[in-house]
N, C-alpha and C positions, 0 to 999 in steps of 0.2 A: 450419570449413566444409569442404564436400566439394571446393571449388575456390576459388582466389583471385578476389576481385571484379575484374572488368575495369575499366580506367580510364575507360571510356565511361559507366559507370553513375553516375547522378545522383540526388539526393533527389527523390522524387516530388512534394513539396509546394513546394519553392523552387528546384529544379534546381541546388542546390549540389553541388560535386564530392565524390567519395569518401564516399558514405554508409556509416555503420558500424552502423546499426540497421535492423531490418525490422519492419513491421507484419504479423503473420502472417495475420490474418483479412482484411486489405485487399490483400495481395499486392503490397506496395510496399516500397521501401528509403527510409530516412530519414537525414538528417544529425542531428547532436547537438541543434541548436537546435530543429528541428521535432519531434524525438523528445521533448524536454522538454514540449512542448505535448500530444503524444499521451499521455504518462504522466499528465498531469493530467486527462485526459478519463475515464479508467477503462477496465478491460478489456472492459466491455460495448460500448465504442466501438472501441477499438484495443488489440490484444495485442502488445506490443513485446518484441523479443529482440535482444540484441547479436549481430552476425554472427560475431564472432570469440571473444568472451569468455563466451559462454553455450553450454552443451552442446545440440546439436541432434540429434534423430533424423534420420538421413540423408534419408529420404524426405520428411520435413516440410520440410527446407531445400530439397530439390529441387522440392517443390510451390511454395514461395514464389518461387524463382528462375524457374520456368516461367511463373508468372503475371506476374511482372515483365517477363520477356523477350517475352511475348505481348501486352503493352500493357494489363495490368489497370488501370493508372492512368487509362486513358481511360474506364473505367466510372464512376469517381468525378468525372471532370472533363468529362463528355460535352458539356454545353452550353457550356463554355468553348472547345471546339474550333470552335464556330460563329463565323465572322468577325463576325457581328452582335454577339457578346459584346464584342469589342474596341471596336466603335463605341459600345456603351452604357457603356463605362468599366469593365466587369467584367474582371478579370484575376487570374491566380494570383500568389502571392507570388514574390519573387526573393531571391537570397542576400543582397542588400544591405539588405533590409527589416529593421526592428526585430522582435524576437520578439514583443514586446507594444507596441502592439496588432496590428500588421500581420499577422504570420504566424499569431498565435493566432486572430485573427478569421477568417482564410481557412480554417484547418484545421478550426475548429469548424463553419463553414458547409459545408465539403466532406464531413466524415465524420459530424458529429453531426446537422446539419440535412439532409444529403443534398441540398443546394441545387442541385448541378450534375448529378445523376443523371438519366438519361433516364426520363421519366414515361410510363406507359402511358395510353391514353385512359380517362377515368373511366367507370365502369359503376355501375349502380344497386346491385349487390350485390358488395361488396368481397370477401366470402368466396369467391365463385365465381372471381374473378380470382386470388386466392391459390391456389385449388385447381387452376386451369388452369396456373399457373406451376409448381406442385409436380409436376403430371403431366409437364410439359415437362422438368423436372429429372430425374424418374424415368427418362425416355427418354434424356436426354443423358449420364448418367453412365456408360453402357456404352462411350462413346467417350473419346478422350483430350483432348477440347477443354475445358480447365479454365476458360478465360475465359468461355465460354458459360454454364457452370454458376455461376460467380461472379456473372455478370450477373443470372441468374435469382434467386440467393440475395439479391442486393442489392435486388431488386424485391419480395421478400416470399415467395419459395418456401421451403417448410419442409423442412429436412434430414431430419426424422423422419417425413415424410409417409407414411402407410400407404395404398397404392393399393387401392381397394375391389375393382376387377376383377382385378388381378394378385395381390393378397394378400401383398404384401411392401413393403419400403421402398427408397428409392434406394441405401442402403448394401448391401442384399442384391444389387441389380443390379450395382453396381460390383464387389463381391466375386466374384460369379460370373464376371464378365468379366475379372477379374484387374487391374482399374484401381486400382493402389495409390495414385496421386496423387489420383485422385478420392475415394478413401476418406479420405485425409488431409484434403482440403478439406471433405468432409461432416462429419468428426469435429470439425474446428475450429468448424463452425457447429452443433454440438450433436447430431449423429447418434449413436445408441447402438448399439455393437457387440453388445450382448446382446439386442436386440429379436428376437423370433421371428416368422417369417412364418406364413401360414395352415396350413402343414404342420409347424410346430414347430421349424423350422431357423433358426439364427442366421447372420449374415454370416460368422462364423468357420467354420461348418460348410460353407458354399458355397466359401469360399476353399480349404479343405482338400480338398474333393471335386474341385475343379478343378486341384489340384496347385500352387496358388499359395501355397507354404509361407511365403515371406517376408511376404506380405500377411497370412496367418493369424496369424503370430507378432506382427506389428505391431498387428493388431486386438486381440489379447489385451493387449498393452501399453497400448493406448488405453483398453481397458475398465477397467484398474486404474491409469489415469493419476493419479487423485486420491491414492490411498494410496501409490503409488510416489513421487510428488513429495514428500509429507510425510515419508516415511521417508528419502529422499535428503537432504532439508533437515537432518535431525538427524544422520545417520550417514554420509552420502556413499555409500550402497550402495542397490541396487535388488534386488528379489526375482528369483530365477531361475525365470521362468514356464515355461520349456521343461521343467523337471524338476518341475513341479507346485507350486513354492513361490510363493505369491501375496501373502504378507504378510511384512514385517519389522517387528517390534516392538523398537525399540532398547532395550537394557538400559542405562539412564542413571539409576542410583540417586541420584547426586549432584544430578541435575536435577529429580527428582520432588518434588512438594509433598505431604507426608504429613500436613498439618494437617487438623483436623476439617472446616474449610471446604472444603478440596480433596476430602476423602472424600465430603462431602455433595454437592458439585458433580458428582463422578463418578457417584454414585448417580442423580442426576437426569438426567444424560446418558444413562444406560442405560435410563431410563424414557421417553425421548423417542419419539414416533412416528417411523416411517421418513421421513416427509416433513420433519419438523423436524430430524431428525438429518442428513438430506441437505443441507438448507439451511445448517446450522451447519458441516458439513464443507466445503461449497463456499466459505463465507465465509473459513474458515481457510486454504483453498487460495489464495484471492485474496490474503490477507495474506502468505502465504509468498512468492508471486510478487512482491508489492510489496517485501518486504524483500530478496529476492535481486536484483531489478532495481535497487534502490537501491544495493546493495553494488557491483554492476557499474558503475552510473552513476558513483559516487564514485571508483572505481578507474580509470576511463577518462577523467575530466575533468582539465583543466589547473587545478590548485588554486592557481596563482599569479594566476589571474583571479578576479574577484569573483563568488561564487555567491550570487545574491540569492534572495528568496522566490519569484521567478517560476519557478525550477527545482526548488523543493522540493515533494515529495509526502509530507507528514507522516503521512497516513493514507489509507485507501481513499476515492477520490472517490465522490460520491453517484450511485447508480443510480436514476433516476426510476421504473423499473419495480418497485422495492422500496418497502415501506412506510417511513415516517420512523423507525419503531421499529427496523426491521432495519438501515437505513442508520446509525442512531446506534450500534447495537451493533457493526456492522462497523468503524466508525471507532475505537471504543474498543479494538479488538484491537491497535492500534498502541501502546497504552500498556502492554502486557505486556512485561516484561523477558524476557531469555533463559530464566531459570529458570521463570517462569510460563508462557511460551508453549510451552516444551518439554513441560511437564506436560499442557497442553491437547492438543497434537499427539499425544502418546503415548496419552492417553485416547481420542481419536478413532480412532487406529489400532487400539487394542485392541478397541474396541466395534464397529468395522467388521468385524473378523475374527470377533468373537462373533456378529454378526448374520448373517454369511454361513454360518457353520458350525453355528449353533444353530437352534432352531425358532422364533425370534421373527419371522422373515420368512415370510409365507405366499405361496403361488403355486408357481412351477415349482421344479425341483430345484436350479437354480443362479440365485439371485436377487440375486447381488452387484451386478448392474447397476442395481438399484433405488436403491442408495445410492452407487454408484461410477460414476455416469454421467460421460461425458466432459464436462468443464466448461470446455474451452478457450474456448468462447463461450457466453454465457448469454442470447443472443437468444431461444432457443427455450424458455426456462424460464418457466412461468407462475407468477409469484410470489404468495404469500399472506403476509399480515402474520403475524409471529411475534415474540413478545417475546424479548429477548436473554438468553442463559444466564448462570449465575452468574459466569462468567469475565469478564463484560463490564465490571464496575466496578473491576477491578484498575487502579490509577491509573497509575503509571509505575515504571520501574526504580529510582527513588529516592524513592518516595512513602511510605516507611515511617513518617515523622513524622506524617502526616496521617490515618492509619487511625483511624477513629472507629467507635463502635457503630452510628451511623446508616448510615455507608457500608457496613459489613459486612452490616447487615440488608438494605440495598438490593442488595448483591451476591448475597444468598441467594435472591432472590425470583422469578426469571422463567422458569425452564425449564418450568414447569408450563403456561404460557399458550400458546394457539394462537389469536391474534386473527384476526378476519375483517374484511372491508370493510364490515360492517354498522354499525348504530347503536352509539354509544359505550356500553359497559356500565358498571355501577357499579365492577366490578373494574378495568377499564381506567382509569376516572377516578381511582381510589384509587392505582393504580400511577403515574400521571403526578404526582399530588399528592405521593406519597412521594419520587419522583425530585426534585421541586422542593425538598422539605424537606432531602433529602440534599445537594443542591447548596448550599443556604443554609448547612447545617452545615459544609460544606467551606470556604465563604467565611469563616465565623467562625473556623474553625481556622487558615486561612491568615493572617487578620488577627492572630491570637494569635501564630503563629510569626513573623510579620513584626515585631511588637512585641518579642518576645523577642530577635530578631536585633538590633534597635536597642539594647536593653539590653546585649547582649553586645558590641556595637561600642563603646559608651561605656566599658565595663570595659576592653576591649582598648586603647582610646585612652589611658586613664590609665596602664595598664601600659607602653605604648609610650613615653609621656612620661617615666616614671621610668627606663626602660632607656636612653633617649637621653641622659639626664643622666649615667648611670653610664658609658656607653660613649663615650669621646672619640675612638676610632680607627674608621676605616671598617670596614664589615662585610667578612669574608673570603668567599671563594667557598664556596658551600654544597655539601653532599653531596646527591646525588640518591637519596633513599630513599623511593620512592613506596609500597612495600608497607607500611612501618612507619607512614607518615603518612597513608595514604589515609583521608579522613574518611567517616563514615557508610556504610562498607561499599562504597565505590565500586569497589574492586578486584574484589571477588567478584561484584558485580551485573552487571558488563560481560563476564563470561566467556561463551564459547559463541558460536554463530553467530547473532547478532541483527542487526537493521537498524542500519547505521552512522548516527551522528548527522550530519545535513546541516548543514554549517557553512561560513561564508565562509573562504576559505583564509588562510594566514599573511599574505598581502598585505593583508588588511583591517586588521591591527594596525600602525599607522604606527610607524616606528622613531624615536620622539621622546624616549624616556626615556634619559637619560644614564646609563651604567653607573657604579657606584661604583668598580669595579676594572677598568680597561681591560687587555686588550681583551675579557675574558670578559663575556658578558651577565649582568647580575645583576638582582635584583628591586628594585622601587621601595620607597620608605620605607613603613613600616606606617601612618604618619600619613596619607600621601597616599591610600593604598588605603582606609583607614577613611573618610576624608572623601568620596570618591567613592561608596563603598557606602552611606553615609548619604543621599546624594542619590538613589541608586537606590531605597532603601527608602522614602523620602518619596514618590517618584512612584508606587511600587507601591501604597502606602496610598491614594493618590488614585484609582487605578484600581479598587481593591477596593471603595472607597466607592461609586464609580459602578456597579459590578456589584451591590452590595447594594440600591441605590436604583433599579435598572433604567434607569439613564441611559445607554442604549446609544450615544447620539450623542457621549458623552464618551470613548468607548473610543479613537478614533483620536488625538485630541490627547494623551491620557495615554500611549498607546503610543509616540508620537513623542518625548515628553519622556523616556521610559524609554530609548528607542533612543539618544538623544543622550548621556544619562548613561552608558549602557553603552559607547558608543564612546569617550567620554572616559576611562573607567576602563581599557578595553583598551589605550588609547594609552600608559598609564603603563608597560606591560610591554614587555620587549624583543621584537623581531620574531621571534626564535627562542629561546624560553626553554630552558634546559638541562633543567628538570624536566618529566617526563612529566605529572605532576599539574597543573602550571601550564598546560601546553598543553591538557590535557583540560578543565580548568575554564574556560579562555578560550573554547574551542570551544562548550561548553555555554552559556556566557554570551551569546556573540554569536549563535549559531544560535537560541537561545530568544527573543532580542530580535527577530530577523527573523520567526520564526514568530508572535510576538505581533502584530507589525504586520500580517502576512498575515491572521491570524484577525480582528483588529479591523476590517479593511477589508471583511469579509463582512457587517458591519452596515449598509453603505451601501445605500440603496434601489436596487433594480434591478440589483444586482451579479449577473452570470450564474453565478458560482461559489458563491453564497451557499446554505447549506442552509436548508430551510424552517423549521427549528427553531432559534430564537434561543437557546434554553436550551443547545443543544449548543455553539454558539459561545461562550457564557459559560463553560461548563465548560472548553473548550480555552484560553480566555483566562486562566482561573484557573491552569490547569496550567502554561502558559508563564510566568506571573508567579512561580509557585512555583519553577520551574527556574532563573529568573534570580536569585531570592533565594538559592537553594541554591548556585549557582555563585559568587555574590559572597561568601557566607559562607566557602566553601572557600578562595577567594583570600585573604581576610583571615587565615584560620587558617594557611595555608601561609606567607604573607608574614611573619606574626608569628613563627612558629617559625624560619624561615630567617634572619631578620634578628637573632634572638637567639642564634643559634649562633656 
């Protein structure tokens, strides 16, 4: 931060002390609990950044601080300031309220429903009202009054509005006047620094002509914000725009996927229209933001406290302005491991550079803004349906066992499509049908894997019984050799900067298991672990049968039984296992059980967080079940090996 937060600053939503997060597009500071709700709303509602542990462009932070200090929160709570609101029982949340439902319901009403924002008198023609607001914004940005401009934007003024009489946009006006904080605010709401006015000049040109060099440099950074963020995510560096370097393509040979499938995907990526390429790049940007925010979130939370599903953001929240197909594809990005995601990011960076420098883009001499628009806020983006690219059906960082011909075919299919909001075509119908077939195939494969796991458990149980007869002395302390014992390539699949697994802290695992050799914590007996794993496997089979038979009302009771079995199994292990592998497997086991419960709850009628596509929920449920079975198998394998040493 440019300065330390003053002790008088409080959370905008509950008035809790010492807020550590900010909502950039709302101009407010947030406490951890309220921020957890903001994160679940999605970036189209609230763009959150940590005030101390996230890098900030200095003028962007100054813009948020200025809005906060000038009472921007009163914009979102306008009607609550009326004494009549207190009489009617309406009030804002307070620090003592529970996150769910109290704080969550208030925050959704405040920012998602805009329930407390001052409403203008209704007019017959809404477009005229929006045009009038945009003209007011066009005039206001030449001053330093940020709160007025934020209020206009909250009421529907368009940051990219092209004034028909003036022949320019609000960003041109702010740049000419040297109003760098206004430029930051407009950019957050989607203003494009590359837009030309009626004379062919951009906001960057006006800033340079006026001698506002800091503003000009910042506008260039904003123009390349998308590709800069992707490059920084992979290699921790940004291009030197001052010296004409606008792209960094990281050289990460070890991370690139050179398979035929990856080559085919890259070829289709290059054939995308500019519109579809821009949408894909924006979706990947949002996923990078989610992963990086997740990492900061986990690093700044107290892991001795219980982290429940209410604070987990396992994939990009649904944006109702997007089609169900695009939302489904955006959520699948979370299932890419570091290797796969790095490949996708590098492909996008490479193709963005090619499109700028090559002849594939038509129009002006510098059209990079067409594909590198500022995407800090997507309110101004007019979304069209598009099918998800080949990358969409990569399952998870540990899903190598379940790759089938059907799923690979499904992964190959969709960069060619540019769906519209019109009637359903035969092609669209067949794509949906193929997706259902692929999902059914994955259920069958998971059932097969689960049955194989049961067979392996029975074999291990017999071996354990024989070994227990042979060994009459207690097990000795084991060596911690995770690299040699890492099952199924776990060690290599988790390298690189990827989203950290959200998991309940060590405090979730009760210290009920008595160690064999005091005082060093040791593993439970193989027989106990196998018995608990069999119970988990049995419950997973019930869940998968419900998924096969489309009995969605059975998801919740099945997930609760799985959660109980997982908790009992986790209780067998010491509170702080010596082995990194045991800790990793326990985290995957418990976090997957919480994710499973969260996904299954989305099948409840009227759940506000439910996606419209039940098939998407089923796919997530299957993935969680697979992760639980995978973790249980790893724990059985580790326990058997360690107890036999």
